[in-house]
C-alpha positions, 0 to 999 in steps of 0.5 A, spaced: 500 499 499 502 507 498 499 512 503 500 519 499 502 525 502 498 531 501 501 534 495 509 535 494 513 537 500 513 544 500 519 548 498 525 549 494 528 545 488 529 537 490 522 538 495 517 541 489 520 535 485 519 530 488 513 527 492 513 526 499 510 519 499 510 513 505 510 506 504 505 502 507 509 494 507 504 488 510 509 485 513 514 490 516 512 498 518 512 504 513 517 506 509 518 514 508 521 516 500 521 521 495 517 520 488 520 523 482 515 522 477 518 525 469 515 532 468 509 531 463 510 523 462 506 519 457 501 514 459 502 510 454 510 508 454 514 505 459 520 509 463 525 506 467 525 506 475 532 508 479 531 505 486 537 510 489 539 509 496 542 514 501 548 513 506 548 513 513 547 521 514 540 522 511 537 516 516 531 518 520 524 520 519 524 527 515 522 524 508 527 530 506 534 530 508 535 524 503 533 529 497 540 533 499 546 528 498 548 525 492 541 526 490 541 532 488 547 531 484 544 525 480 537 528 479 540 533 476 533 536 472 537 538 466 539 530 466 533 528 468 530 531 462 534 528 457 534 522 461 526 521 464 524 516 468 521 515 476 526 516 481 524 512 488 529 515 493 526 511 500 529 513 508 531 509 513 531 510 520 535 512 525 537 505 529 537 501 523 542 501 516 539 498 509 544 492 510 547 489 517 554 490 516 561 493 519 562 498 514 569 498 516 570 490 516 575 488 510 568 483 508 561 481 511 557 475 510 550 477 508 545 475 513 540 471 512 534 475 511 535 482 509 533 488 513 526 491 514 527 497 511 530 494 504 526 489 505 520 494 503 524 497 499 524 492 494 516 490 495 515 498 493 518 497 486 512 492 485 507 497 488 509 503 483 510 498 478 502 497 479 502 505 479 506 508 474 508 506 466 514 502 469 518 499 464 520 493 468 527 491 464 529 497 465 529 498 473 536 499 476 538 501 483 545 506 485 547 508 493 553 511 496 556 508 502 551 505 507 546 506 500 553 502 496 552 496 501 545 496 499 545 497 492 550 491 493 545 486 496 540 488 493 543 485 486 545 480 491 537 478 494 534 479 487 539 478 481 533 478 476 530 483 478 534 490 477 537 491 468 545 494 473 547 496 478 551 503 480 554 501 487 558 507 490 563 507 495 561 500 498 562 493 499 558 485 498 558 478 500 564 476 496 562 469 496 556 470 492 559 473 487 558 468 482 550 471 482 553 477 479 555 475 473 550 477 468 547 484 472 551 489 468 555 494 473 559 499 474 563 501 480 566 507 484 570 508 489 575 514 492 581 510 492 583 514 499 576 513 503 579 513 510 570 510 512 570 504 506 576 501 505 577 502 497 578 495 498 571 492 499 569 495 492 577 491 488 575 486 492 567 485 489 570 487 483 575 482 482 570 476 484 565 477 480 571 478 475 573 471 477 566 467 477 566 470 470 562 476 470 566 483 466 563 489 471 566 495 469 570 499 475 572 506 477 576 509 481 578 516 484 585 516 485 585 522 489 579 522 492 576 520 499 570 518 501 565 523 498 565 519 490 558 520 490 561 527 487 564 525 480 559 518 479 552 523 480 556 528 475 559 523 469 555 522 465 558 517 460 555 513 467 548 515 465 549 514 457 551 507 460 545 505 465 539 508 461 542 503 455 541 498 460 536 493 459 533 486 461 
């Protein structure tokens, strides 16, 4: 079930473009999220959907702060005119994570069950497909930092759902790399990252290659943790992403 707030949130810029909504799960609880709808979209056409996972600093319940770090760069108004799509940006509660991971660890094993915020984010996709003309063959996922871990976990838990993934400064379960050999992936990380070790991305990419996949990887030589500032202004990334289809 999707509960729509009374109109888009009041405010300037991003808040005016993204509808403030709440997703109500039958199994879990509720999840605040923002939704970008293509301007004057044609209901007779199908559009891509991007699931966007924010970082740890944007957790909360205000359903606003996740717009202003990373997403504000990704969803540049001019770029969205070039690549019209739906963007769903859920907000993770303060006391939880998208993925139950120690971000400082050199590796991790994926837990048996997803966290409720991650599970609800995936449930949300099905609900949006019922409401809007979304192309099920062009569902993409991206996120940075905590959201980068979420991106890796989402494609490892639901490998058949996404047409492509762009994980930024995150990491996944290397043992599950064989699940990812058929998914177009372009990962990004800063070589000097002081919060999430760059080895997390390097090791995931190497594990996928060993399993027979062909992921893409870009590493920013002189960049620390804020690598999404570069990834989400990379026109080549956007061109690549929106070309991917299942």
